[in-house]
Steps between C-alpha positions, in 0.01 A plus 500: 500500500327831431257556219765724346749214517257267328431747220872532429575129526230407249657683204847393610395135498349540155817662370715222644272230362492664159878520505529132587261403220683718250834360611360149473419560133793722400780274625403193290415728208841667514666158506295386200582818307873447565479138386301598189766756412757220489277297264487794260235346275159338512350278229128575501239287323171689468176532302544614140232776529735684738727557201849647476382846610327366809795282596740791449283718722501230769878472485549875528257534791657200675849645478386847603316373807795308639788711366629221277622451146380145439445377146145368465481261205139446392394170345143535363270201533399299197306216662500507879378143541775361276765720660406391851535145368844596370604609850376169641688305234827688550482445874446126453814497286702692759530806275458850655200700378543750220331773706543628856153647544187361341167678472225253416149431628427391855400154373829464312699607804298240692633239258854618572434494875362146491832396341707706751645725230496832685792668674318617811568825686350661812328783314325621816838614629521756218148632556281286273143453622467136619174450312686557173763233577430154360642152469717483811669833429565403140288759318315829539151564367557846355234569236149366452302440186124520489318214325134553410271431204579729208277638226496744209290805580410542132371146445343405833195695622527631856204285608693184411816583695543230769427606856634182661726215391203264465359723223774360274324162501188626322438281191477817286881515511538161327766538233535870581728493803876464524697322772873550545753227572571658842296238685667585832243778532214253551721293731550811716124521551497128587776538758339816633141621540316258272646168604594220262149366434348833394801603292518165320128514417549852367786389272301201372204723412734749335639218284145410391470843335754391235724801568778631282824389665826687474765719650394835648650707217320293237166524677546873554529537123186289447319722750607814315384351168165389641572130443422441868271707722667416828829367631433310821801623694745751356795665677485878525830519311306440179235758589781746581670440163169519311410831662837647400415413138145636525326162490165499688568203729391493862468273801169388644537583868391182673611345829699330627779682322777260399833667573796298373832653591835534341760379746866585498768283652863394478571159354698233681857501371476859373839650417414840653277424799558821700417738216212266420354522852536878507336533157222269618434713810509816287191385309282600797638856506268778380749587223482145361122484535462815288715351226311169491169684484621729222656237276314182589170627637545313829558597860471345844178453695720516811649847437264788589443764231546262204223455247445133589497572874222753444306265273482205741384701801164364618504213247529128562839426348670165449876481560697178471645393834797273558289216637284503185791452260473121466122492447515780241777315316292180495168658403650719227594182314161341565312807379719516192387149409133578567510807277690321225845654522665167582401137459 
C-alpha cells in the first residue's frame, strides 16, 4: 500500500472506530431512555442540603438532557444511617423500598451491597467511567467530600494550624478538640495508607485528649463559638455552608486527604428501575455536577474541571474501594467504642 493509502486509511479507521464506540454507547442509552419514559416517575432520596431548589434543578436538567417529562419526587434525608436501616428492614419483610434511587455515603451503600440490596445495571454500556462504578454495578461514585481537620481562623493562630494528621495528637489540644461520630473516616485510613495498627493507635491517642464528641453540625457550631479550637475531621460541606454565612472556618490542608463519596444507586425491588438507572447515570453528567456543586458544595474527583477534581491533583487521596467495605464497616464500630460513642 502506498504512503498515500496509509495516510487516508488512518483517519478512516479512526472514524469507523469512533462510530462503533458511539454506537456501542448510544444503543443501550436509547433503550434505557425509552424504558424510563414508560416509568414516568422516579422517587429520589437525597441529602437534605440539596434542598427543593437543587432537586428541582436536577429534575429539569435530567429531563432536558434526555428529552423526557419524568416526575422527579425528592425525598430529603433526615438520618441516613436510620433510613438505610429502614431499607434493610423493609427488604427483610418482603416490602418494596419507598424510594427508587438512594443517594447516601459510600460506606452506607457498602452496607446495602453486603446485603445484596442493589438493583445492578451495566453502567459502562451508557458511558460511565468504570472507576466510578462500585459494588458489582450497583452504585456510582458521583461526588466526593473532602475530610480534613477544621479550625476557626479568628480563634486559632496560624502557627498552630496542623500541618499533618499527627499534629492533632499534641497534648495541648486536650479538652479543646472535637471529634465527629463519623468514625468511618479513621477506618478509611486503616483500610488504606495507614494500615490498621497505625490508625487504631491514632484513634486511641485521640480518645486520650478527652475530645468533645458530637455530630458534625453540632461541632461546627462549637467551632464557630470558640468552644473547641479544632475539629479532627470535618466534611467540606460544613466549611462550604459556613463560608456562605460569612463564618471564618477553614480546613487545615494535611495529607492524606480523606475523600468519602456520595454514591447513587437503584434499590432492589424499586418500582421504577429504568428511570432510576437513567437518573443514576445522569449524576455523572456535567449538568448534574454543576448543580451538586452549586447547591451542595460537592462534585466528583473523577470528572475533570470540577472543583474537587482540581483540588485533589497531586495530593495523596483516600477513596473507599469495594474490597475495603467489610473492614471499614468493622473498624467504624470499633473506633466508635474507643472514642466513646458506643459502649
